[in-house]
C-alpha positions as CSV (number, residue, x, y, z in Angstrom):
1,X,88.8,-24.0,3.8
2,X,89.9,-27.6,3.4
3,X,91.4,-29.5,6.4
4,X,93.1,-33.0,6.7
5,X,91.6,-35.8,8.6
6,X,91.6,-35.1,12.1
7,X,93.9,-37.1,14.4
8,X,92.4,-38.4,17.5
9,X,94.1,-37.3,20.7
10,X,93.2,-38.4,24.1
11,X,92.1,-35.5,26.5
12,X,95.1,-34.4,28.3
13,X,93.4,-32.9,31.5
14,X,91.9,-34.7,34.2
15,X,87.9,-35.2,34.0
16,X,85.4,-35.6,36.9
17,X,84.2,-39.5,37.3
18,X,81.2,-39.9,34.9
19,X,82.3,-37.2,32.5
20,X,83.9,-38.4,29.2
21,X,85.6,-36.2,26.5
22,X,86.9,-36.4,22.7
23,X,89.6,-34.4,21.1
24,X,90.3,-33.8,17.3
25,X,93.7,-32.1,16.3
26,X,93.3,-30.8,12.4
27,X,96.7,-30.0,11.5
28,X,97.6,-28.6,8.3
29,X,101.0,-27.5,7.2
30,X,100.4,-23.5,8.1
31,X,97.5,-23.8,10.5
32,X,95.9,-25.9,13.7
33,X,92.3,-26.2,14.6
34,X,91.6,-28.5,17.8
35,X,88.0,-29.1,18.6
36,X,87.2,-30.6,22.2
37,X,83.8,-32.0,23.5
38,X,83.4,-32.9,26.8
39,X,79.9,-34.4,27.8
40,X,78.4,-35.1,31.5
41,X,80.7,-32.5,32.8
42,X,79.8,-29.6,35.0
43,X,79.5,-26.3,33.6
44,X,82.0,-24.7,36.1
45,X,84.8,-26.8,34.5
46,X,84.7,-23.8,31.8
47,X,87.3,-22.0,34.0
48,X,89.5,-24.9,33.5
49,X,89.9,-23.5,29.7
50,X,89.5,-19.9,30.2
51,X,92.6,-20.2,32.5
52,X,94.8,-21.4,29.4
53,X,93.7,-18.5,27.3
54,X,96.8,-16.5,26.0
55,X,94.6,-13.1,26.3
56,X,91.8,-12.1,28.2
57,X,88.6,-13.8,27.8
58,X,85.6,-12.0,26.4
59,X,82.0,-13.3,27.1
60,X,80.2,-14.0,24.4
61,X,76.4,-13.6,25.3
62,X,73.5,-15.8,23.5
63,X,76.0,-18.8,22.9
64,X,74.7,-21.7,25.0
65,X,74.5,-21.1,28.7
66,X,77.8,-19.6,29.0
67,X,80.6,-18.9,26.3
68,X,84.0,-16.9,26.7
69,X,86.3,-16.3,23.6
70,X,89.7,-15.1,22.7
71,X,91.3,-13.7,19.8
72,X,95.2,-12.9,19.8
73,X,97.2,-11.6,16.8
74,X,99.9,-13.7,15.5
75,X,101.1,-10.8,12.9
76,X,101.4,-11.4,9.1
77,X,97.6,-11.2,9.2
78,X,97.2,-14.4,11.1
79,X,95.3,-15.3,14.4
80,X,95.1,-17.3,17.5
81,X,91.2,-17.7,18.2
82,X,89.2,-19.6,20.7
83,X,85.7,-20.2,22.2
84,X,84.6,-22.0,24.5
85,X,81.2,-22.8,26.1
86,X,78.7,-24.8,28.0
87,X,75.0,-25.9,27.3
88,X,73.6,-28.0,30.3
89,X,76.3,-30.7,31.1
90,X,78.0,-30.4,27.5
91,X,81.2,-28.5,27.1
92,X,82.7,-27.6,23.5
93,X,85.9,-25.7,22.9
94,X,87.6,-25.0,19.5
95,X,91.0,-23.2,19.1
96,X,91.6,-22.3,15.8
97,X,95.3,-21.0,15.0
98,X,96.4,-19.3,11.7
99,X,93.1,-19.9,10.0
100,X,91.0,-17.8,7.6
101,X,88.2,-18.5,9.7
102,X,86.3,-15.7,11.9
103,X,85.4,-15.4,15.3
104,X,82.0,-15.5,14.5
105,X,82.4,-18.8,12.4
106,X,83.9,-20.5,15.5
107,X,81.2,-19.3,17.5
108,X,78.9,-20.7,15.0
109,X,80.7,-24.2,15.1
110,X,80.7,-24.6,18.7
111,X,76.7,-23.5,18.9
112,X,76.3,-26.5,16.3
113,X,77.9,-28.9,18.3
114,X,76.4,-28.1,21.6
């Protein structure tokens, strides 16, 4: 799949002192992928992400120190999927809407970014 150049957007949440983050939005005509990487963050911050999942979170064993995912059908063969994981004091969150990517592929990318 080919995506357009990312658009850097400021992190919209409040980060604890000392933490930093980057957010990139790959917005196509029919899909959207948002990648967030936070550094020097307490791993408990993962709950700030899972609280906004549109459906119940599912644990992803073997990914980082802890990981949660979701998958929601949008109809017409399209899905809204996301994975958030922590490793040490790094948190990575990827949400992919209406892409051909599988949840396993998103998990693999999160693992590479951790």
